Every structure is written in C-alpha cells, then in structure tokens.
N, C-alpha and C positions, 0 to 999 in steps of 0.2 A: 503493501499499499504505499500511497505517497504521504507519509505522514511525517518525515525525517524534522519537519517543523518542531514538532514536540520535543526534540531533545534539546532546543535552546534553552537556556535558563530565563525564567520568567521573574519580572520584579513585581513587588506590590508596593504603591504609592503609601506615603504616610498616614498613619491613622486609618487605612482600608483593610476592612478584615478578610481575612485568606478566604473564608468561605461562612457566610451569615448562617447561625445555627438553623434556622425556618428553612433557608434554600437548600443546605444539606440534607435536611430531612425531606424535602422534595425528591431529592437526587435518591437519596436511600429509599425511598419507596417506589421506586421507578416511574416517578411521574414526569410526563416531558416537558421540558422548559420549552416556552414560544417566544417569539421576537418582542412582545409587546411585555411580559413578565420582567420582575426586577431581577437581575443576576450580578455577582462581583463583577467587577471590572476587570481582575484577571481572569476570569473565565470567559468575559466577552473577549478579551484581547488574546485567550488562547484561541478561542474558535477561530477567528479572524484569521490569525496566523496559519492554523491548520489548514481550513476551507480554502483560503487563497494559496496555500501552496499546491493544495490538492490541485485547484483550478489550472493554477500556470502548469502541472505537470502534465494534464491532460491535453492543455494546448499546447506546449512544447512537444510532447509526445505524439504531435503529429508529423515533425519532422521526422524524425528518423525513419518510418513507413512511408511518408507520402512521396519521397523522390523514388520508391519503386512501383509506383500504381503506372508508369508508363513501360514500365521493364518486366511487368508481371508476365509469368509464362505462358498465360491462355487467359481469353477473353472472361472466362468463369473467374481465375484469381483475380482478375483486375477489377470486375465487379465488387467482389467479395472485400477486397483491399479497401477500394473506394469507400465502401459502406463502412466499413470499420474507421478509416480517417475520419467520415464525416460523425460516426457515433462519438470520436473523443472531442472532435469540436463542441457536439451538444453536450457532453458533459462538463466540459469547460463552464458552457452557458449556465446549465444547473448550478453549477457550485459557484459562479460568481453572484448570481441573483440570491443565492442561500446565504452568502458573506453579507450581501448587500442590506439583509434583513437585520444584520447586526449595528447598523449605523455607518457604514465605510462604503464610499462611491466605488464602482467599478474602475472608472477611470484611474482613481486613486491605486487602485490595487494592480493595473495594467504598467501603470506609470513605474512602480515599485519593482516591476519585475524588469521591464526595460531599461532601466537605468542599473540594474543590478542589486539592489536592497533586498528584493524577495528571493529566497531559495524555491528551486523544484527540486523533484528527486533528481539524485545522482546518477540514474540509471540511463537518464536521456542523452547523455553525454559522452555515449560510447557511437562508433560509426556502425553502419550497415553495409558491408562489404560484399555479402553476396546475398541471393534470394531466399538461403536458408536462415539468414538471420530475421525474416518476417516471420517464417515458422518458429525460431527462437523465442523471439519476444511474444508473440501469442502464447505460446504454451508456457515460459517461464516468467517473462516480467507481467504478463495478464495475470497468469497464475498466481504468483505471488501476491498482486495486488488484490485479487479476489479475497485470498486468504485474509487479508487484513480490513478489506473493504465490508464483508458480510457483517462482522460484530458492528461496524458502522452504521448498519440498518437500525440497532439498538442504542445509539448514541444518544445522549440525555436531552440535546438542543433538536427539537421536532423538523426545523426546517431543513437542517444537515440528514438529519435520518431518513426522510423522506425522499429525498433527492438522492440517495445512496441507495435506494429501492429499484428505481429503473436501472440506474448506472450499473448496479451488479448482476440485473439481467440481461443487460447488453454485453458486461464484460466477460459472462458466461459464454457467451457467443463466441466472443474474441478468442479465449482460451482454448474452446475447442476448433477453432479455425486452425490456431496455429499448430496445434496437436496433431492433426491430420495433414497438413503441410510436411510435418516433421516424418509423418508416417509413410507419407507416400515417397518422400525422398530416401527413407531408409530402407525401403525395399523396392528401389530403383536400381540403377547402374552403379560398379563400384564408385565413380566419380560424384554421383548423387548422394552415396553414401557417407563418403568422405565430407563432403560439404555440409551435410549435416552433422557428423561429429565435430567438425571444425567450430559450427555456430555452437553447438552445446559447450565446446570448450571454451569458448571467449565469452558466453551470457551467463555460465554458472555462477562464477562466484560474485558479479556483479548484484544478480538475483537475490543471491542471499544477504546482499550488503543493504539490498532495498529497505530491509526490517527496522534497519539504524543499529546503532552501536548496541554494545551488549547491555545487559540490565544495569551492572554495577557502573556502567558511563554515561548513562541514559540521565538526563538532569532534570526533566519534566516529567517523565511518566506517571510517580507516583500520584500527584496534584490531579493528573489528567485521568488518572482512574479512580481516583477518588471523587471526581466528577462524573465519573461515566462517560466522557467524551470517548475514553479509550478502553477497550475491555477487557484487553491481553497484554501481556508484556513484550518487548521485540523477542525475546530469547524463545517465548511460547509459540509466539507466531512461525519464528524461521524453523523452530522444531517439525510444527505441524506442515509446514511447506516441504520440508527435506522427506519426512515420514510418508507424504503424499505423491513427492516427486519421482523419489528412486524406481519405484515398483513402475511408474509411467517408462522411466528410461530404459527399463528391461524389456518392458513390451518392445520398444521400438527396437531394440537390440543395440544400445548407442551406451558408451563408458561414460560414466560421472566423472571429471576430471579431478578425482580427490585420491590420491593414493591412502590417504587415512581412513576412508569411509568404511565404516563395519557396523554390522548390526549387533545391538546391546540385547541378549536375551533377556537379561534381568530385569530392563526397563521395556522392552519392547519399541524401542527407538532406532533409527538410524542415526549414528553420530559421525558428524563430519570432523574435518581436520578445520586447523586454525584458519582463520579469515584475515589476510591483510587489509587492517584496519589502517595502515597509514595510506594506501591507495585512497580509501573513502574519505579520508581527511581530505585528500588533495582534490579529488573530484569535487568535492563540495566547496573547497575554498577556490574554485576558477581553474583548476591547472589540471582538467581532465583531458581527453582526445578533443571533445568537440565542444567542450563549453563557448567558446569565443564564437565559433562557426551557429552555434545554436541561438546566442543571443543574437548576434548580426542578421539571421534570418527572422527573427521576430522583428526586429526594429526595422526592415525593409517591408516588411509586411504593414507595419502598423502606419507607415508613413504612408506606402502605397494603398492603404485604405483609407486614408484620410477624407478622400471626396466621397465615399460612401458615407462615411458618419455625416459629413455637413451636410449631403443630400437628405439622410433620414430627419435630420435635426430642423433642416428649413421645412422639409413635407407635413412632421410632427407639427410646427408652428402655424404652418398655414390650417391645419385641421381643427387647432383650437377654438377659434370661434364658432365653428359650426358646431364641434361637441358641447360649447358651453348654451349654444342656443337650443340643443336637443334636450 
C-alpha cells in the first residue's frame, strides 16, 4: 500500500491533546468519523498526509505503465493496460476528493507533489524495461497494494474508507491481470520465461519495501493504529504478502530472488532474507533510478494541461448565473 507517509514523525501543537477522550471512545467503538465531526488536529494532518500521498502514488504510478500502452504485444493487452492506467487516474481523483473533505485544496496538494515537498510510493521510481515488468507490477506491486488497502476499507475516517471500497475492487482486477501476464510469459518460449524471471528479480525487493520500514523504525504507526487509520503493522502486512506470493511464484515456476527464503514449520510462515533499507531510504530521499524523471513528467503534464483547467473554470463561471436562477 502507498502509506509510507505514515512513517514520518508527527508533531502536536502546544496545548493540543493527542486524542480527546470522547473522540478516542468513538474510535474504540468502531464508529466512523465524518468530515463535519470534531477531530484532533493531529488526526486531520495524519489523514491529509496519508491520503494525499496515496493519491500522488496513484497518479505517478500511471507513468511506469503508461509508456507501454503503445508497445503492448496485442490489441487485447493494449486495451487492458489502457483500462488499468485509466483506473489509476480515477483512484487519484477519488483520493484527492477524500482529502479535500479535511479542509485542504486539491491544488495545494498537487503543488506539494510538483515542488517535491510531498512523497509518493518509492516503488514508482523504478524503470519498466520490458513488457514483463507490466506483469510484475500488476502481480507484485498491485498485490502488495491490495494487502494494505483492504484494511483501509475499515479505516476510521469515513470518506477515505468508502473511497477504498471501489479502489480495492479495481486493484484486484489489476493484480489478476498482472499475474495472467506473468503466467503467459512463464509458459512461453525460453526467452519469455527468462524475461518473466528477470522482472521478478528486479521487482521483488522493492515490492517488500512498499510496506515501509521495520516496525521498530516506523515512527508514526502506533498513533495511526490507535486511531484505526492503520489496522496492521508494516511487518505484519509484509509477512502476509510474502506468505501469499511465494506459492504464486511456485505456480508460475519462477524463483524468488532470495537465497535466504525458507519456510518456518513452527510459525507456518515464509521467512525472507534481509532487506536493503539503505536503498529504500535513498529512493525516498529522491535518489532512485527514476525520481527526477517521474517528477519532470508530472510537471510537464501539469503545464500542458493548464488550458484544460482554465477552460473548465471559465465554463463553470458561465454556468453559475443559470444555476443560481434555477
């Protein structure tokens, strides 16, 4: 899931309670918090940061796959990938709308993304060098996203939780689409099988990093779980993903690129080797393979779309008198 912003330290202003007792009682009773309800300022800021990062990730996430639409190997693959990229854009819009219920404008959030102040998921700073990467992204990246997004359907903040219901339905299609691409390649020619294995080799570890740092290094998870914004820890979700994905790789006949991977009979879990957290920190800091390329592409798109935004605003202004009269 694209919740790496939850690992950033939150500050609480002087005199502001961390969680009002009545508010926390509502959370503990599994009540949904709505836009017009009172909430601690730190709760509101945490939600804005998480939802906006999630929205940014959906929008930036269109880029690694979008450049393969014209190079898809068949019309069927082209149509499916086009639909998927369109879905991701829609997810971004749902999430920006959910963030706006917290009193922040979409324009302000987009500006934070474009000037580099806002984060998006580290996974989208890796290149897609072959068609198999599209399958690996669907299978692994969207699979990891679903693992974290399904609990968000039960998030304590109503607008976010409701947006996630539709997002998860569409993401499940994306995951199946990616697995089907990998299955086709793994049953194809030796060159296609090698391409699928290469994609798995390159996307496996970044996919595990998507869940964020180990629980001991996650600075903000405790409060987010207290407020039931987040339902599971980073390590718990990562373990669920590994346990689900290793058997899928065996169905594909592909090898997980982890020589330390083993099954622990005592816990009935797959145990993975050490993750290179320095790579994760470097990518988050803007030093990944495609950080600059991704932001540059978003800035170009924003500038190129200025006339559309201006036209929409002008049209809305023209419609206001008629709307008021009606």
